[in-house]
N, C-alpha and C positions, 0 to 999 in steps of 0.2 A: 427290705430294701437291699438291692445288689451292691456289693462292695465295688470299689474302684478297680480292684484286681480282677474280679469276675467279669466286669464289662470289658476290660482289656483282653482277657483270655478269649472271650466269645468273639471278638473282632479279629482274631489272628487268622490269616489266610491258611488254607489247607495246602499241603504239598501237592504239586501237580502230578506226581507219580511216586511210587514207593520202590523198595529194594528190588523186587522182581523186574521192574521196568529198567531200573538202573543197570542191573546185571545184564539184561538182554542187550543193552546198547553200549555197555562199557567197552566192548571189543573194538568199537569204532573210534574210541578216543585214542590218540597216539600213545603208544607204550611209554615213551619218554615222559610224557606229562603225568601219567599214572605213577610211574616210578618216582618222579620228583615229588609228587604229592605225598606218597607213602613215606618217603625218607624225611621230608619236612615235618609231616605230622607226627612221625614216630619220635622225633626229638622232644615232643610235648606230651606224649602218651606212652607211659611205661609198658602197658599191656601190649600195645601194638609193637613197640620196640622189641620186647622180649619174644613176641611171636615171630617177627621177622628174623631175629637172631636164631631161633630154633630152626626155622625153615632153611635159612642160609647154611647153618651148621650141618643139617642133614644132607643138603645138596652137595656141600663140599666134601663131607664124609663119603658119600656115594662115589665121588670122583677120586678121592685121595686115600681113603681108608686111614685117615689120621684120627686114631682113637683118642689121643690126648686132647686135641682140639674139640672133638665131640663131647668128651667128658667135661671139659672146662665150660663149654657153651651150655650144656644141660645144667651143670651146677649153678652157673650164673642165672640162667633164666628161671630156674625153679626156686631160687632164693628170694624171698621177699623181705624187705627191710623194716616193715612196720605194718600196722593194721590197715586193711583196705576196707573202706566203708561200703555199705550195701549198694549205693548208687554207682560205684565203680567196679564192684567185684565181678559182675557178669562179663566185663571185658576180658578178664583173665582166663575164661574158659578156653579161649583160642590158643593159649600158651601150651596147655597140656595135651590137647587133641593130637597134634603131630608127633609128640613124644610117644604117646601110647601107640599110635599107628606104626611108628618106626620100630618099636620093640616087638610088636606083634609079628612083624615081618623079619625079625632078626635071625630066624632059623636057629635059635639056640647057640649062636656064636658065643663062645666062652668069654672072650674079651668084652663083648657087648653086655653079657650078663654080669660081669664084674662092674661095669659102669652103672648098670641098673641097680646093683646092690649098693653102690656108693650114693646114688641120687635118691633112692627111696626115703631115707631118713630126712633129707632136705625137703622133699616133696611133702612128707607128713607134717613136718614142723611148719612149713609155709601154709599148709591147708588150714591151720588154726587161725591164721591172720586174715583170712577172707571171710567177711561177714555174709552168712547165708549163701555161700557159693559152693554147691555140692560137687562141681566137676572135679575139683582137686582131690577131694576125698575119694570120689569114684575112681579117678585115675590112680591114686595110691593103691586102692584095693585091687584094681585090675592088674596093675603092674606087679604087685606083691604076689598075686596068684600066678602070673606068668613066670616070675622068678622061681616060685616054689615048684612049678611043673618042670622047669628047666633043670632043677637040681635032682629030680627023680631019675 
């Protein structure tokens, strides 16, 4: 005999479209609405907030070459304050991707390599707090190899 929950789940409507369709039409939504949505949602979603901080820090650094601001932003975003459960861990993969891509394109800038050396231990420690989320481990390994090759 089906449970009350299973009957409820079977009667749920299906989404009218998925991510690919949303992405295709998102450019027609006014930019201000999308920005407002992201900012409002980021106050309730730490992974999104940290991702937006990383992206903003990289954009600001590319304009100003403010190494301290970049270092502070990376240290903050790569520091986790507690265990992240499996159901939320996947959201955090977006935090490390722009960091890895940024350092790949750093052209062995000595000051950026110093920042990388400072944030690697933070990234490693935080990676242990994400349940079943390999992206932070992978990011740590990739950035460690990048730093090693820069020192050669």
